[in-house]
N, C-alpha and C positions, 0 to 999 in steps of 0.2 A: 425790674429790680427796684427794691425799696431804696429811697434816697436817705433814709434815717441813719443807715450805717455805711453809706458810701465812703464817708471820710475815713472810717476804720480800714476799709479795703485799700484805700490809697496809702494810708500810713503803713500798713503791713507790707504792701508792695515796695514802699520806700526802704523799709528795714531790710528786705531781701536784697535790694539793689546796693545798699550801702555796706552789706556784710554784717549787719547788726542784728539780724533775726536770730532769736535764741531757740535752737532746736533742743528740746528737753528729752533726754534719754530716760528710759524706764529700767530700773534695776529689778532683777528677778531673784535676788538672793538676799541674805542678811548682809549688813555692812561688814566689811573686813578688808584685809590687805588685798585680797582677790574677790571680785564680785562677778556676777553674771549679768550681761547686757545683750539683748538680742540673741540669746542662745550662746554667746561667747563668754569665755572666762578671761577677764582682763585685770591688770593691775590697777588698783584704785588709788589715785592721787588727787581726788576731788573732795573727799569728805572731811568734815570738821571733827571726825572721830579720832581726836589726837591720841588717846590712850588705848584705843581698841575696846572700849567698854560697851559699845552699842550692842554687841552680840555676846557679851561676857556671860557664861553660864550662871555666875553668882547673882547677876542682876536679874536674869530671867527667872531664876528660882525664887528670888525675893518677891518679884512681881506676882508670880503664881501663888505663893503662900498668902500674900496680902489680899488677893481677890477672893480667896476662900473665906476669909474672916471679915472683910470690909466691902465686898462687892467690886464693881468695876468703876462706875462713875459716882461723883459726889451728889449729883442730882439737885444741886442748888448753888447759889453764890455763897462765897465765904461768910458774908455778913448776915445771912439769914439761917441757913441750915446746912451749909456745905463745908464747914470747918470740922475736920475729923482729927482724932488724936494723932494720926500720922502726919498731918500737916503741921501741927504744933511741934511734934518731935523733929521733923525736918528743919523747921525754922530755928529751933534751939540748937541743933547740931551744926547748921550752916553758920550761925553766929559764932559758935565756939571755933569752928574751922577757920573762919575769917579773922578771929581775934577781935570781935566787936561785941557790943552789949545786946544787940537785937537784930532780927532779920524778918523779912516778910517775903513770901513767894507769890509768883504770878504764873500765868499760863505759858508765857514765853519771855525771852529777853526783850523782844520787841515791845510786848505789852508792858514790861517793867519800865521802860523809858516813857511810853505813852502815859503810864500811870503817874510817874514821879514828877516829871518836869512841870506839867500843868498844875499839880498839887502844890508846888513850891513857889512858882512865879506866875503872874498874870498880866493883864493889860496895865501898862504904865511901868512895868518892871523891865529888867535888862538881863539878857543872856549873852555871855561871851562864849562863842562856840568855835572850835577848830574847824577850818574850812573843809577838812577831809573827814569830819565826823560821820558816823554811820546814819543811814536813812531813818532809823528809828529815833535817833536823837533829833534829826532835822524835823521829822514829823511831830515829835513831842513838843519841840520848841514852837512850831507853828500853831499847834493846838492851844498852847498857853496864851497866845496873843501878846506875849511880851515882845519888846524890841529885841531883835536878834542882831548882835554885832559879831561878825565873823572876823577871826584873826588868822594870819598866815599860818600854814601848817607847822605845828610844833615850834613856832617862833615866839619865844618868851618876850623878846624886845617889842615885837609888834603887839602882843597881848598887853604889855605894860602901857604902851602908847594908847591903845584903844581904851583901856580902863581910865587913864588919866585925862582923856579928851572927850569922853562920853558923859554928858551932863546927867546928874541925878539929884534927887532930893532926899531928905531924911526919911521919907516914907517909902522910897524906892527899894525894892528887894532886888538883889543882884546875885547872879549865879554864873560860875565858870563851869563849863562842861566839856569834857574831852574823852575820846576813846583812850583806853590804856594801850592796847595793841591795835594798830590800824590794819583792818582786815584785808585790804588790797595790796598794801606795801610791806606789811610785816614789821614795821618800825614801832618803837616804843615811845610814848609821850614823855617829855621831860618833866615828870610829875613833881620831883622835889622843887624845881624852880617855879613851877606853877603854884605849888602849895605856898611858897614864900610870898608870892604876889597876892594870893587869896588872903593870907594872914595879915599882910601889911595893910590891905585895903578892906579888911573885914567883909569878905565876900564868901558866900557859900561855894564849896568845891565839890563837884560830882565827877566821878570817873566811871565810864562804862568798861568793865573788865571782861567782856564777852570772850575775847580770844586770849585772855591772860588767866582766866579761871582754869585750874588744872594744868597750867603750862608754866607760868612764872611763879617765883617765890618758892619757899621750902615746901616740897611735896605738892606743889600746885596751888598754893594759897593765894596767889594773885599778885598784882602789881604793887599794892600797898605793902605787902610783906616783902616783895622784891626790893623795894627802896626803903624798907624799915620806916614807914610813915604811919604806923599804927596810932590811932587816936587823933590823926591830923586831917584826914580826908573825911568830909562830912557825909558823903553818900557814895557807896560802892554798889554799882549795878552789875549783875552777872547773869550768865545763862547756864542752864543745866542741859542745854541742847547740843553742846559741842564736846568738850573734854569729858563731861560726865556721862555722855552717851545716851541721854534720855531726852526729855523735853521739859521746858519750864524756865522761869526767870526768878531772880532773887535780888532784893535790895537790902543792903546791910549798912548799919550805922548806929547812930545814937537812938535810945529808946523814944525820945520825944518826936523825932522825925518818923520813925517807924509807926508810932501810934497815930500820928497825923495821917499817914498813908492809909492806915486801917479805917480812918474816918472819911477820907476824901479822895482816895485814888479810885478813879472810875472803873478800870478793869477789875479791881478787887470787889467793888460794890455791885457791878452789873454784868459780870461774866462768870460762868461756872468755874469752880476751882480746878486745880490740877487733879487728874484722875488718880485713883488708888494705885494701880500698877506703876504709874510714873513716879509717884512719891516714894513707894517702897523701893523701886530700882535706884532712885537717887540716894536713899539712905544706904543702900548696899554699896554704891559708888563711893560714898563718904567713908565707909568702913575700909575699903581697899586703899584709898588715898591716905587715910590716917595710919594704916598698918605698915605702909612701905612707900619709899620714894622711887622704887625700881622702875615703874612705868614712865615716870616723868624723866628720869635720867636716860632711859632708853630713847625716848622721844627726842631729847636734845642731841644725843649721840648721832641718831639718824639724820636729824636736820643739819647738823654741822658738817657731816660727811657729804650729804647731797649738795649743799650750797657750795662747798669747797670744790667738789668735782665738776659742778656745772661752770664755775668760774674758770677752772682749768681748761675746760673745753672751749671757752671763749664766749659763753653766754653772758648777757647783761642781766644780772639778778637784782638790780636796784640796790636799796640800802637796808634790806631786811635784817632784823636782829633776832628773829624768832623762827619757829618751824614753818612759817608761811614764806615761800620762796617765789616771788614773781619773776617770770621769764619775760622780759620786756621785748615786745615785737613791734610796737608802733601802730600800724594800721590794722583795723578790725578784720578785713578780708584775709590778711596774712595770718593773723592769730587763729581764725576759724579754720583755715586750710591746715595750719600746723596741728591743731587739735584733731582734725579728721585723720591726718596721716599718722599721728601718734596712736589713735584708736586702731588703725589697721595694723600697727606694730604691737598691739596688745596692751597699750597704756591708756587709761581713762584719765584725761586731764583737760578740763574745759577751758575754752577761750573766754576772757572777760573783756568786754568793750563798753562803749558809751551806752547808757548814761551811768553805769556803775563806776566807770573811771572816765577821765576827760578824753575828749577826741584826741587821737594821735598817741594815746597811752595804752593801747590794747596790749594784752598779755595772756600768757598761760599762767594761772595761779596754781602752783604746786603746794599741796597740803601734805606735809610729812606726818608720820604717825609712828607710835611705838610698836604698832603691829607689823610693820615692814621688817623683813629679814634683810641681811646683808645682800643675799642673792637677788631679792626683790629690787633693792636700790640699784644694784649693778645692772640689772636687766632694764630698768627704767632709764638709767643714764645712757645705755647703749642705744635705746630707741630715740632719746632726745638727740644724740649725736648723729644718728642716721638721718632723721628728719631735718635737723638743723643744717646739715650739709646739702641735702637734697633741695632745700628751699633757700640756700645761700645765706642763711642767717649766721652760720659760722663757716670757717674754712679749714 
């Protein structure tokens, strides 16, 4: 046996022993309220497809039409020969949707953070980052080589203390960055208070609205619209891979910041652009969101019903304020067993454990969607009740 990879075998065995090994299921159908896995039809409570747009016929038709006129792939990076009129139109429409002057798109929300943070701060600069920020923010901050100062989760007093006690010079660039909606807990950043700190101390403010895009605000316009902070947040990062039902990332804000990203954001300069069908499908999703708030309203109705009923059953659902409902179970082996038994009851809801969440904070993360019917929700609740009692999580 080769010794070069022996350490990997040991680590994988340890993951199995600790109940942290991630078994990845394969989906055999389009994303929807119900999906096919291993030949079984199961209720889907895992997907980020908040509005059910991932398999919407209008998005599929738009993607198909665009491929006949523009082909499939851009075949180049944006800065050389990969910028098509569709990209320009999507960026114009996204800026208008977000209520900002300019926007730039990337291949994913992850890439948007990897692009933006190192372009704005570097070695010798300072990033103030919420301790529960998404991995893409953490990696973008590391790539920047700036000093990373973590503040307690959603704790404005601790952020203030860190700002006031972290030395800087006149040449130091400083950035506050936070998720808008925290993906594992479903709570919302106290953005108005964070903005006030950024304003008082003249610090750039960036919010990653990945789970707020299409969810928060009027018709899904995001956390800035939710708090009526238009023109006050310097950088809004979003994803087109969740509520929009497609794939891609967006950075929205002032024209000068967006122009700088066109010149210096490495994923923009060195990786091929969003594909034609993706861009066309995103434009179709924008049409739907601008035309009606019905899907967003249905999403919130479903989420509030499910959260309330889970609490009535006796489950600990944390402090979620959004359609993300964490079912807190504690230890990873219990969470994995709970997920397996849910699947046997016809409900697909994956366990989340370390390192995605801290040790002892394992959970089932339930992702509500506008695509679920009332009977879907009631069937899921019945499954959670049955498994919860069988595993002595509830009584």
